[in-house]
Structures are given as structure tokens and as C-alpha cells.
ROSE-4610 file (N, C-alpha, C; in Angstrom, 1 decimal, always signed):
// ROSE-4610
residu = [X/X/X/X/X/X/X/X/X/X/X/X/X/X/X/X/X/X/X/X/X/X/X/X/X/X/X/X/X/X/X/X/X/X/X/X/X/X/X/X/X/X/X/X/X/X/X/X/X/X/X/X/X/X/X/X/X/X/X/X/X/X/X/X/X/X/X/X/X/X/X/X/X/X/X/X/X/X/X/X/X/X/X/X/X/X/X/X/X/X/X/X/X/X/X/X/X/X/X/X/X/X/X/X/X/X/X/X/X/X/X/X/X/X/X/X/X/X/X/X/X/X/X/X/X/X/X/X/X/X/X/X/X/X/X/X/X/X/X/X/X/X/X/X/X/X/X/X/X/X/X/X/X/X/X/X/X/X/X/X/X/X/X/X/X/X/X/X/X/X/X/X/X/X/X/X/X/X/X/X/X/X/X/X/X/X/X/X/X/X/X/X/X/X/X/X/X/X/X/X/X/X/X/X/X/X/X/X/X/X/X/X/X/X/X/X/X/X/X/X/X/X/X/X/X/X/X/X/X/X/X/X/X/X/X/X/X/X/X/X/X/X/X/X/X/X/X/X/X/X/X/X/X/X/X/X/X/X/X/X/X/X/X/X/X/X/X/X/X/X/X/X/X/X/X/X/X/X/X/X/X/X/X/X/X/X/X/X/X/X/X/X/X/X/X/X/X/X/X/X/X/X/X/X/X/X/X/X/X/X/X/X/X/X/X/X/X/X/X/X/X/X/X/X/X/X/X/X/X/X/X/X/X/X/X/X/X/X/X/X/X/X/X/X/X/X/X/X/X/X/X/X/X/X/X/X/X/X/X/X/X/X/X/X/X/X/X/X/X/X/X/X/X/X/X/X/X/X/X/X/X/X/X/X/X/X/X/X/X/X/X/X/X/X/X/X/X/X/X/X/X/X/X/X/X/X/X/X/X/X/X/X/X/X/X/X/X/X/X/X/X/X/X/X/X/X/X/X/X/X/X/X/X/X/X/X/X/X/X/X/X/X/X/X/X/X/X/X/X/X/X/X/X/X/X/X/X/X/X/X/X/X/X/X/X/X/X/X/X/X/X/X/X/X/X/X/X/X/X/X/X/X/X/X/X/X/X/X/X/X/X/X/X/X/X/X/X/X/X/X/X/X/X/X/X/X/X/X/X/X/X/X/X/X/X/X/X/X/X/X/X/X]
num = [1/1/1/2/2/2/3/3/3/4/4/4/5/5/5/6/6/6/7/7/7/8/8/8/9/9/9/10/10/10/11/11/11/12/12/12/13/13/13/14/14/14/15/15/15/16/16/16/17/17/17/18/18/18/19/19/19/20/20/20/21/21/21/22/22/22/23/23/23/24/24/24/25/25/25/26/26/26/27/27/27/28/28/28/29/29/29/30/30/30/31/31/31/32/32/32/33/33/33/34/34/34/35/35/35/36/36/36/37/37/37/38/38/38/39/39/39/40/40/40/41/41/41/42/42/42/43/43/43/44/44/44/45/45/45/46/46/46/47/47/47/48/48/48/49/49/49/50/50/50/51/51/51/52/52/52/53/53/53/54/54/54/55/55/55/56/56/56/57/57/57/58/58/58/59/59/59/60/60/60/61/61/61/62/62/62/63/63/63/64/64/64/65/65/65/66/66/66/67/67/67/68/68/68/69/69/69/70/70/70/71/71/71/72/72/72/73/73/73/74/74/74/75/75/75/76/76/76/77/77/77/78/78/78/79/79/79/80/80/80/81/81/81/82/82/82/83/83/83/84/84/84/85/85/85/86/86/86/87/87/87/88/88/88/89/89/89/90/90/90/91/91/91/92/92/92/93/93/93/94/94/94/95/95/95/96/96/96/97/97/97/98/98/98/99/99/99/100/100/100/101/101/101/102/102/102/103/103/103/104/104/104/105/105/105/106/106/106/107/107/107/108/108/108/109/109/109/110/110/110/111/111/111/112/112/112/113/113/113/114/114/114/115/115/115/116/116/116/117/117/117/118/118/118/119/119/119/120/120/120/121/121/121/122/122/122/123/123/123/124/124/124/125/125/125/126/126/126/127/127/127/128/128/128/129/129/129/130/130/130/131/131/131/132/132/132/133/133/133/134/134/134/135/135/135/136/136/136/137/137/137/138/138/138/139/139/139/140/140/140/141/141/141/142/142/142/143/143/143/144/144/144/145/145/145/146/146/146/147/147/147/148/148/148/149/149/149/150/150/150/151/151/151/152/152/152/153/153/153/154/154/154/155/155/155/156/156/156/157/157/157/158/158/158/159/159/159/160/160/160/161/161/161/162/162/162/163/163/163/164/164/164/165/165/165/166/166/166/167/167/167/168/168/168/169/169/169/170/170/170/171/171/171/172/172/172/173/173/173/174/174/174]
x = [+140.2/+139.1/+137.9/+137.3/+136.1/+134.9/+134.0/+132.9/+131.8/+130.9/+129.8/+128.8/+127.9/+126.9/+126.1/+125.7/+125.0/+125.8/+127.1/+127.9/+128.1/+128.4/+128.6/+127.3/+126.2/+124.9/+124.6/+124.9/+124.7/+125.6/+126.8/+127.7/+127.3/+127.0/+126.6/+125.3/+124.3/+123.0/+123.2/+124.2/+124.5/+125.0/+125.9/+126.4/+125.2/+124.3/+123.2/+122.3/+122.0/+121.1/+121.7/+123.0/+123.6/+123.7/+123.9/+124.2/+123.1/+122.1/+121.1/+119.7/+118.8/+117.4/+116.8/+115.8/+115.2/+114.5/+113.9/+113.3/+114.4/+115.5/+116.7/+117.1/+117.2/+117.5/+116.5/+115.2/+114.2/+114.4/+114.6/+114.7/+116.0/+117.1/+118.4/+118.3/+117.6/+117.5/+116.7/+115.6/+114.8/+115.5/+116.2/+117.0/+118.1/+118.9/+120.0/+119.4/+118.3/+117.7/+117.3/+116.7/+116.4/+117.7/+118.7/+120.0/+120.6/+120.6/+121.1/+120.3/+119.0/+118.1/+118.4/+118.7/+119.0/+120.4/+121.4/+122.8/+123.2/+122.5/+122.9/+123.9/+124.3/+125.2/+126.7/+127.0/+128.4/+129.3/+130.6/+131.5/+131.3/+131.4/+131.2/+132.3/+133.4/+134.6/+134.4/+133.4/+133.2/+131.9/+131.2/+130.0/+130.5/+129.9/+130.3/+129.3/+129.7/+128.8/+127.7/+128.1/+127.1/+126.0/+126.3/+125.3/+124.4/+125.0/+124.2/+123.2/+123.7/+122.8/+121.7/+122.0/+121.0/+120.0/+120.5/+119.6/+118.6/+119.2/+118.4/+117.2/+117.6/+116.6/+115.5/+115.9/+115.0/+114.1/+114.6/+113.8/+112.8/+113.2/+112.4/+111.2/+111.2/+110.1/+109.0/+109.4/+108.6/+108.1/+109.0/+108.7/+109.0/+108.6/+108.8/+110.3/+110.5/+111.9/+112.4/+111.5/+111.9/+112.3/+111.6/+112.0/+113.3/+113.6/+114.8/+116.0/+115.8/+116.8/+117.1/+116.1/+116.2/+117.0/+116.7/+117.4/+118.9/+119.1/+120.5/+121.3/+120.7/+121.5/+121.9/+120.9/+121.3/+122.3/+122.3/+123.3/+124.7/+124.7/+126.0/+126.5/+125.7/+126.2/+126.7/+126.1/+126.5/+127.9/+128.1/+129.4/+130.5/+130.1/+131.0/+131.6/+130.7/+131.1/+132.0/+131.7/+132.5/+133.9/+134.0/+135.2/+136.0/+135.3/+135.9/+136.5/+135.8/+136.2/+137.3/+137.7/+138.7/+138.2/+136.9/+136.4/+136.5/+136.4/+136.5/+137.4/+138.0/+138.8/+138.1/+137.0/+136.2/+134.7/+134.0/+132.5/+131.9/+131.2/+130.6/+129.6/+129.1/+128.1/+128.7/+130.1/+130.7/+130.4/+129.9/+129.5/+128.1/+127.4/+126.0/+125.1/+124.4/+123.6/+122.2/+121.6/+120.2/+119.3/+118.1/+117.2/+116.7/+116.7/+116.3/+114.8/+114.4/+113.0/+112.6/+111.6/+111.1/+110.5/+110.9/+110.3/+108.8/+108.0/+106.6/+106.2/+105.1/+104.6/+104.0/+104.4/+103.8/+102.3/+101.5/+100.1/+100.0/+99.0/+98.7/+97.2/+96.8/+95.4/+95.3/+94.3/+94.1/+93.3/+93.1/+92.4/+90.9/+90.4/+89.0/+88.9/+89.9/+90.0/+90.1/+90.9/+91.1/+89.8/+89.2/+87.9/+86.8/+86.7/+85.8/+86.1/+87.4/+87.8/+87.4/+87.7/+87.4/+85.9/+85.1/+83.7/+83.1/+83.7/+83.3/+83.6/+84.6/+85.1/+84.7/+83.9/+83.5/+82.9/+83.3/+82.7/+83.4/+84.5/+85.2/+86.6/+87.2/+88.6/+89.5/+89.2/+89.9/+90.0/+89.0/+89.0/+90.1/+90.3/+91.3/+92.7/+92.9/+94.2/+94.5/+93.5/+93.7/+94.1/+93.4/+93.6/+95.1/+95.4/+96.8/+97.9/+97.6/+98.6/+98.7/+97.6/+97.6/+98.2/+98.0/+98.5/+100.0/+100.5/+101.8/+102.8/+102.3/+103.1/+103.8/+103.2/+103.8/+103.4/+104.4/+104.1/+103.2/+102.6/+101.7/+102.3/+103.5/+104.2/+104.5/+104.8/+105.1/+103.9/+102.8/+101.5/+101.2/+101.3/+100.9/+101.9/+103.1/+104.1/+104.0/+103.2/+103.1/+102.6/+103.1/+102.6/+102.3/+101.5/+101.2/+102.5/+103.5/+104.8/+105.4/+105.1/+105.7/+105.0/+103.8/+103.0/+103.0/+103.5/+103.5/+102.5/+101.3/+100.2/+100.5/+101.2/+101.5/+102.5/+103.4/+104.4/+103.9/+102.9/+102.4/+103.4/+104.1/+105.1/+104.8/+105.3/+105.3/+106.7/+107.1/+108.5/+108.3/+109.0/+108.9/+110.2/+110.1/+111.3/+111.0/+112.1/+112.0/+111.6/+111.1/+110.7/+111.2/+111.0/+111.4/+110.7/+109.4/+108.6/+108.7/+109.2/+109.2/+110.5/+111.0/+112.2/+111.8/+112.1/+111.8/+112.8/+112.4/+113.2/+114.6/+115.6/+117.1/+117.3/+116.3/+116.6/+116.7/+116.3/+116.5/+115.3/+115.6/+114.6/+114.3/+113.1/+112.8/+111.5]
y = [+66.9/+66.9/+66.3/+65.3/+64.7/+65.7/+65.7/+66.6/+66.2/+67.1/+66.8/+65.9/+65.3/+64.5/+65.2/+66.5/+67.3/+67.6/+67.9/+68.2/+66.9/+65.8/+64.5/+64.1/+64.3/+64.0/+64.8/+66.0/+66.9/+66.4/+66.1/+65.7/+64.3/+63.4/+62.1/+62.1/+62.9/+63.0/+63.6/+64.5/+65.0/+63.8/+63.0/+61.8/+60.9/+60.6/+59.7/+60.3/+61.6/+62.2/+62.0/+62.1/+62.0/+60.6/+59.6/+58.2/+57.2/+57.5/+56.5/+57.0/+56.1/+56.4/+57.5/+58.3/+59.3/+58.7/+57.5/+56.9/+56.6/+56.1/+55.8/+57.1/+58.2/+59.4/+59.8/+59.7/+60.0/+59.2/+57.8/+56.9/+57.3/+57.5/+57.8/+59.2/+60.1/+61.4/+61.3/+60.6/+60.4/+59.6/+58.6/+57.8/+58.6/+59.3/+60.1/+61.2/+61.7/+62.8/+62.2/+61.0/+60.3/+60.0/+59.6/+59.3/+60.5/+61.6/+62.9/+63.4/+63.3/+63.7/+62.9/+61.6/+60.8/+61.1/+61.2/+61.4/+62.8/+63.8/+65.1/+65.4/+66.6/+67.0/+66.8/+65.6/+65.4/+65.1/+65.0/+64.6/+63.2/+62.9/+61.5/+60.6/+61.2/+60.4/+59.8/+60.3/+59.8/+59.0/+58.7/+57.9/+56.4/+55.8/+54.4/+53.4/+52.2/+51.0/+50.9/+51.3/+51.2/+52.2/+53.4/+54.4/+53.9/+53.2/+52.7/+51.6/+50.8/+49.8/+50.5/+51.6/+52.3/+53.0/+53.4/+54.0/+52.9/+51.7/+50.6/+50.3/+50.3/+50.0/+51.1/+52.3/+53.5/+53.4/+53.1/+53.1/+51.9/+50.8/+49.6/+49.9/+50.8/+51.1/+51.9/+52.4/+53.3/+52.6/+51.8/+51.2/+49.7/+49.1/+47.6/+47.2/+46.0/+45.4/+45.5/+45.3/+45.4/+46.8/+47.8/+49.2/+49.5/+49.1/+49.3/+48.7/+47.4/+46.8/+47.5/+48.0/+48.8/+50.1/+50.7/+51.9/+51.6/+50.5/+50.1/+49.9/+49.3/+49.2/+50.5/+51.5/+52.8/+53.5/+53.3/+53.9/+53.3/+51.9/+51.2/+51.8/+52.0/+52.5/+53.9/+54.7/+56.1/+56.1/+55.3/+55.2/+54.6/+53.6/+53.0/+54.0/+54.9/+55.9/+56.9/+57.3/+58.2/+57.6/+56.3/+55.6/+55.6/+55.4/+55.4/+56.8/+57.8/+59.2/+59.7/+58.7/+59.0/+60.0/+60.1/+61.0/+60.3/+58.9/+58.1/+56.9/+56.3/+55.1/+53.8/+53.8/+52.6/+52.9/+52.0/+52.1/+51.7/+52.6/+52.2/+51.2/+50.9/+49.8/+48.4/+48.4/+47.1/+46.3/+45.1/+44.3/+44.5/+45.6/+45.8/+44.9/+44.0/+43.0/+43.5/+43.1/+43.4/+42.7/+43.2/+42.5/+41.2/+40.2/+38.9/+38.9/+38.5/+38.5/+37.0/+36.5/+35.2/+35.1/+34.2/+34.0/+33.7/+34.4/+34.2/+34.0/+33.3/+33.2/+34.5/+35.0/+36.2/+36.0/+37.1/+36.9/+36.9/+36.2/+36.1/+35.8/+36.0/+35.7/+34.3/+33.5/+32.2/+32.4/+31.3/+31.4/+31.9/+31.4/+31.8/+33.2/+33.7/+35.1/+36.0/+35.6/+36.4/+36.4/+35.2/+35.1/+36.1/+36.1/+36.9/+38.4/+38.7/+40.1/+40.6/+39.7/+40.0/+40.1/+39.2/+39.3/+40.6/+41.0/+42.2/+43.5/+43.4/+44.6/+44.6/+43.6/+43.4/+44.7/+45.0/+46.2/+47.5/+47.4/+48.6/+48.6/+49.8/+49.8/+49.1/+49.1/+48.4/+46.9/+46.3/+44.9/+44.6/+45.4/+45.1/+45.3/+46.3/+46.5/+45.3/+44.8/+43.7/+42.5/+42.2/+41.1/+41.2/+42.3/+42.5/+42.2/+42.8/+42.6/+41.1/+40.4/+39.0/+38.1/+38.4/+37.6/+37.9/+39.0/+39.4/+39.5/+39.8/+40.0/+41.4/+42.3/+43.6/+44.4/+45.2/+46.1/+47.3/+47.9/+49.0/+50.1/+50.5/+51.6/+51.2/+49.9/+49.4/+49.4/+49.1/+49.1/+50.6/+51.5/+52.9/+53.5/+53.0/+53.6/+53.0/+52.0/+51.3/+52.3/+52.2/+52.9/+51.8/+52.2/+51.3/+50.8/+51.6/+51.2/+50.1/+49.9/+48.8/+47.5/+47.5/+46.3/+45.8/+44.5/+43.9/+42.7/+43.0/+42.1/+40.8/+41.0/+39.9/+38.9/+39.4/+38.5/+38.1/+38.8/+38.6/+39.0/+40.1/+40.6/+42.0/+42.3/+43.6/+44.0/+45.2/+45.7/+46.6/+46.3/+47.1/+47.9/+49.2/+50.1/+51.3/+52.0/+53.3/+54.4/+55.5/+56.7/+57.9/+59.0/+60.2/+60.3/+59.8/+59.9/+58.7/+57.6/+56.3/+55.5/+55.0/+54.1/+52.7/+51.7/+50.3/+49.9/+48.8/+48.4/+48.0/+48.6/+48.4/+49.1/+49.8/+50.5/+49.6/+48.4/+47.4/+47.3/+47.0/+46.8/+45.3/+45.0/+43.5/+43.3]
z = [+102.9/+103.9/+103.3/+103.9/+103.3/+103.3/+102.3/+102.3/+103.4/+103.6/+104.5/+103.7/+104.4/+103.8/+102.7/+103.0/+102.1/+100.8/+101.0/+99.8/+99.0/+99.6/+98.9/+98.2/+98.9/+98.3/+97.0/+97.1/+95.9/+94.7/+95.0/+93.9/+93.4/+94.3/+93.9/+93.1/+93.5/+92.8/+91.4/+91.2/+89.9/+89.0/+89.6/+88.9/+88.5/+89.5/+89.3/+88.2/+88.2/+87.3/+85.9/+85.7/+84.4/+83.9/+84.8/+84.4/+84.6/+85.4/+85.7/+85.4/+85.6/+85.2/+86.1/+85.6/+86.4/+87.7/+87.6/+88.8/+89.8/+89.4/+90.3/+91.0/+90.2/+90.8/+92.0/+91.7/+92.7/+94.0/+93.8/+94.9/+95.7/+95.0/+95.7/+96.4/+95.8/+96.5/+97.7/+97.7/+98.9/+100.0/+99.6/+100.5/+101.2/+100.4/+101.0/+101.9/+101.6/+102.4/+103.8/+103.8/+105.0/+105.8/+105.2/+105.8/+106.5/+105.7/+106.2/+107.4/+107.3/+108.4/+109.7/+109.5/+110.6/+111.2/+110.3/+110.8/+111.1/+110.5/+110.5/+109.4/+109.3/+108.1/+108.5/+109.0/+109.4/+108.2/+108.4/+107.4/+107.0/+105.7/+105.3/+105.8/+106.2/+106.7/+108.1/+108.8/+110.2/+110.3/+109.2/+109.3/+109.6/+110.6/+111.0/+110.6/+110.6/+110.3/+111.4/+112.6/+113.7/+113.4/+112.9/+112.6/+111.5/+110.5/+109.4/+110.0/+110.9/+111.6/+112.4/+113.1/+113.8/+112.9/+111.7/+110.7/+110.2/+110.0/+109.5/+110.5/+111.8/+112.9/+112.9/+112.8/+112.8/+111.6/+110.4/+109.2/+109.3/+109.8/+109.9/+110.7/+111.7/+112.5/+111.7/+110.6/+109.8/+108.4/+107.9/+106.5/+106.5/+105.5/+105.4/+105.3/+105.6/+105.5/+104.0/+103.1/+101.7/+101.3/+101.8/+101.6/+102.2/+103.5/+104.1/+103.3/+102.9/+102.1/+100.8/+100.2/+98.9/+99.2/+100.3/+100.7/+101.0/+101.7/+102.0/+100.7/+99.7/+98.4/+97.9/+98.0/+97.5/+98.3/+99.6/+100.5/+100.3/+100.1/+99.7/+98.5/+97.4/+96.2/+96.3/+97.2/+97.5/+98.1/+99.1/+99.8/+98.9/+98.1/+97.2/+96.2/+95.7/+94.8/+95.5/+96.7/+97.5/+97.7/+97.9/+98.1/+96.8/+95.7/+94.3/+94.0/+94.5/+94.3/+95.3/+96.2/+97.2/+98.3/+98.5/+99.6/+100.9/+100.9/+102.1/+101.8/+102.8/+102.6/+102.8/+103.5/+103.8/+103.7/+103.1/+103.1/+104.4/+105.1/+106.4/+106.3/+105.1/+104.9/+104.8/+104.7/+104.7/+106.0/+105.8/+107.0/+107.4/+106.9/+107.3/+106.4/+107.0/+106.3/+106.1/+105.0/+104.7/+105.8/+106.0/+106.9/+106.2/+107.0/+106.5/+106.3/+105.1/+104.7/+104.4/+105.0/+104.7/+103.4/+102.5/+101.2/+101.3/+100.5/+100.5/+99.0/+98.8/+97.4/+97.0/+95.9/+95.4/+95.0/+95.3/+94.9/+93.4/+93.0/+91.6/+91.4/+90.2/+89.9/+89.4/+90.0/+89.4/+88.1/+87.3/+86.1/+86.4/+87.5/+87.9/+88.3/+89.0/+89.4/+88.2/+87.2/+86.0/+85.2/+85.1/+84.4/+85.0/+86.3/+87.0/+86.8/+86.8/+86.6/+85.2/+84.2/+82.8/+82.6/+83.2/+83.1/+83.7/+84.9/+85.5/+84.8/+84.0/+83.2/+81.7/+81.4/+80.0/+79.4/+78.2/+77.5/+77.9/+78.7/+79.1/+78.6/+78.5/+78.1/+79.1/+80.3/+81.3/+81.0/+80.5/+80.1/+79.2/+78.2/+77.2/+77.8/+78.7/+79.3/+80.2/+81.0/+81.9/+81.1/+80.0/+79.1/+78.5/+78.1/+77.5/+78.6/+79.8/+80.9/+81.2/+81.3/+81.7/+80.7/+79.4/+78.3/+78.0/+78.4/+78.0/+79.2/+80.4/+81.5/+81.5/+80.7/+80.7/+82.0/+82.3/+83.5/+83.1/+84.1/+83.9/+83.0/+83.4/+82.6/+81.2/+81.0/+79.7/+78.8/+79.4/+78.6/+78.2/+79.2/+79.0/+78.0/+77.8/+76.9/+75.5/+75.3/+74.0/+72.9/+71.7/+70.6/+69.5/+68.5/+67.4/+66.7/+66.7/+66.1/+66.8/+68.1/+68.9/+68.7/+68.0/+67.9/+66.4/+66.3/+64.9/+64.9/+64.4/+64.5/+63.6/+62.5/+61.6/+62.2/+63.0/+63.6/+65.0/+65.5/+66.9/+68.0/+67.8/+68.7/+69.2/+70.4/+70.9/+71.3/+70.9/+71.3/+72.5/+73.5/+74.8/+74.8/+74.9/+74.9/+75.6/+75.9/+76.7/+75.7/+76.3/+75.6/+76.4/+75.9/+76.7/+78.0/+78.0/+79.2/+80.1/+79.6/+80.4/+80.1/+81.2/+81.0/+81.5/+80.6/+81.0/+82.1/+82.7/+83.8/+83.2/+83.9/+83.4/+82.1/+81.5/+80.3/+79.1/+79.2/+78.2/+77.2/+75.9/+74.9/+74.9/+74.8/+74.7/+73.8]
């Protein structure tokens, strides 16, 4: 007998907590909570593709298309794992498409914008952080996680790695 959504969610989140990044756990926990609130605590074996489509419509009324697509990836992963564990025979997300998003140019700072920002923050700690970010492309969390051990001034390199308090994107060292 397939478990309820709440039972499957609990087991799946234990798996995620053990095997994936803490941030991934947070995102999946929030996504599965939204799904369960929408569907109710029914058996995972009776969830249909139509219900996933209705969930997608309901969520799109509240959040961006990017967020809905991100949640759908988490929901697909959830049902794929349930299928792998033989809780269900078919993933209800099969055939459910992401919301089409028109490509846009990502915002960036022009050289003049960066110069004005650096002039405006001159003499502050923020100036140095902005300059480091602009020159290296490091993410905010990566900058905040840096230690002097990660910086080799002679070679002109920075080692970006995870720590107990921070996990790099995909957990990779670069």
C-alpha cells in the first residue's frame, strides 16, 4: 500500500538531509509542504499528472514562473525517488512541462555603473567587497566564507570551497 504524501515526504526528506546540501533540504521541504497543502494528505499512488498541472497553475498565481519551475524539478525528483523505492509505478510529473520563460538579458553593471558604485563606497569595507566580487565573480556566500588560508597572494589565486557553515554551489571546490 503506497504511503500518504506526509509519510513519503518525511522519508524522502530524511534521504535528502543525508545525501544533499542543507539548502536543497530547505527548498525541498518547503516545496513538498506546498504540494501537500494543495493536494491534501492523500496516498502518493493516486496523485495524477492533472493534479500536478493544477498545482502548477495555482502556484504561478502566487510566485514567479522561475520559482514554479524550480519547485517542479523538486517535485519530479521526489516522485522519481518514490518510484525507485517502489512506492509508485509511475511518476505523475511525467509529461508535465515547465512553464515557458522568454529569455532575457541578465542585468549587469556597466563599467560606468561599477565605477560610480566604487566611487560612492570609497573608504568603506563595502568598497573592497564590491571590488572583490566584480573582479572575481564570486557569489556573496563564497566571499563571506573566505578565509586567509583560501587566498594565495603569490600565485594570485583564491580557493573556493565548502565549510561547515556554507556549501558552495554543487559542493564543488574551485
